[in-house]
N, C-alpha and C positions, 0 to 999 in steps of 0.2 A: 061195901063196908071196909074200912081200914083194918089192918091186922092189929088186934088188941092183946097180942101175946106179951107186950112189954108194959111196964108200969108207967104211970104218969111222970114220975121223976126221971125215969130213963128217957122217955120221949122228950122231956124238956131239955135234958142234957144233950141228947142227939140233935135236937132242933138248934140249940145254941151252937153246937159244934159245926153243924152244916152251914149255918149262917156265917160263922167265922170263916169257914172254908170258902164260902162264896165271896166274902169280903177280901180275903187273902188272894183268892184267884183273880178277882177284879183288879186288885192292886197289881198283881203280877202281870195281868194282861195290859193294864195301863202303862206300867213300867216298860214292859216288852215293846209295846207300841211306840212309846216315846223313844226307847232305845233304838228301835228299828228305824224310826224317822231320823233320829240324830246320826246314827252310823250310816244311814243311806245318803244323807247330805254329805257326810265326810267322804264316802266312797265316790259320790258324784263329783266332788271337788277334785279328788285325786284322778278320777277318770278324765275330767276336763283338762287337768294339768298334763296327763299323758297324751291326750289328743292334741293339745296345744304344742307340746314338745315334739310330737311326731310331725305335726304340720310345719314347725320351725325346721326340723331336720330335713323334711322333704323340700322345703323352700331353699334351705342351705345347699342341699345336694343338687337341686336344679340350678342354683346360682353357680356352684362349683363346676357343674357340667357345662354351663354356658361359658364360663371363663376358660375352661379347658378347650372347648370348641373354638373360642376366639383365639386362644393361644396357638392352637393347631392351625387355624387359618393363617395367622401371622407367620407361623413357622413355614407353612406350605408356600406362602407368597415369597418369603425370604429365600426358600430353597429354589423356587422357580426363577426368581431374579438372579440368584447365584448361578444357576444352570445357564440362563441366557447370557450372563456376563462371561461365563467360562466359554460358551460357544463363540461369542464375539471375539474373545481374546484368541481362541484357537484359530478362528478364521483369519484374524490379523497376523497370527504367527505363520500360518500357511502362506499368506500373501507375501509376508516378508521373506520367508524361506525361498519362495519362487523368485522374488526379485533379486535376492542375493546369490541364488544358486548359479553355478556355471552353466553357460549355454551348451546344450547337447542336442543332437538329432536323436529323437526317441525311436524305438523300434517301429512304432506306428508310422511316424513321419518317414522313416527310411523306406518302409514298404510302399507308401504312397508315392514317394519320389521316384523310386525305382520303376514302379508300374507306369508312370508317366514318361520318364526319361528314356526308357527302353524303346519307346515307339519311334523316336527319331534321334538315335545316338549321333554325337558330334564331338568336336574337340573344343577346348576352351583354355583360357589362361586363368591363373589363380594368384592372388596376392593375399598376404596376411600380415598382421602386426606381430611383433616379436614376443608379446607377453604370453605366459603359459595358458591362460584361459582362452585367448584367441587361437593359439596354436592347437589346443585340443578340439575346439569347435571346427577349425579348418580341417583337421584330420577326419572328423566325422563327415563333413561335407564332401571331402575328397573321396572317402571310401564309398559314400552313397553314389556319387557320380560314376566312379569306376565300376561299381557293381552293376550299374545300368548300362555299361558298355561305352561310356564316354572316356575320352582321352585328354589328359592334361598336356598341353604343349609346353607351357612355361610356368614355373612357380617363382615368385619373387617375394622378398621381404623389404618393402620400401623403407628407406631411412630418411630421417629429417621431417617426416610428416606424421600426423596423428589422425587416424580415421576411427570412427565409432560406428557400430552396427554392421549389418550385412549390406553390401553395396554392389549393385550391378552398374557398370559403366555404360554410358551411351555408346552405341555402335550401330553400324549397318549390317553386322553379322546376324543372320536369321537365327543362329543358335541361341542368341541372347533372349529371343522371344520364347523359345522352348524352356529355357532356364527360369525365366520370370514366371511363366505359367505354372511350372512344376512347384516352385517355391510358394506361390500364391495358393494353389490348391491344397498343399500340405499344411497350410497355416503357419508358414515361417515368415516372420516380418523381414522386409528388406526395403531399401530405397534405391532410387536412381541417382547415380553420382553426377556431378557437374562435368567431370572430365570425359573426353571422348577417346575411345580406343578403336584400333583397327579390327580387333578380334574380341569375341565375347569374353568378358573378363569379370570374375567375381572377386570382390575384396572382402576379406573377413577382418573387420575393424575391431577395436576394443569394445568391451561390453559398455553399452550406453549407461549413463548415470542412473542410479536407482531413483533418486529424488530430483 
């Protein structure tokens, strides 16, 4: 049994009020539902925009990284080519310096010549052109031979002729064979001259042309 402590008029009033409350509540629920749906679509739209922007930024970053890598590769290639060119230029410079440098008997060549020539010391004649470069080279050769116990019988500076390179004259003197062997083993270039001498003779001619 329902509680009958209220009057019929009060019950009608409360009934109407509760119905109104239900209607208002239903309206609020409907409005809230539509509002939630509407704002949800808006949120989804902005979320899609953010995702799209993020994807664009990611793609742009990837493209920038690819371009940066490509630029780095180009720079590395250019650096490698520059290094190779520099090495080639330096090699050419070294070759040119060697070609234009004055001829000298190095310490290594001096030691090798002395080690060979001391086995069979002998005497020889020496000729040299009068230019400074030839004179310095002749002095190196003379010191090397004398350090090995060889003796110079005669030194001449021929006039009216021009010789180039280091020359051993043809001769029957066996000392010339020892001289040729020593020069060859020490890696010193020389040639055999057309003239014939009675004694082993070495001619220090001018420096051969570079080109």
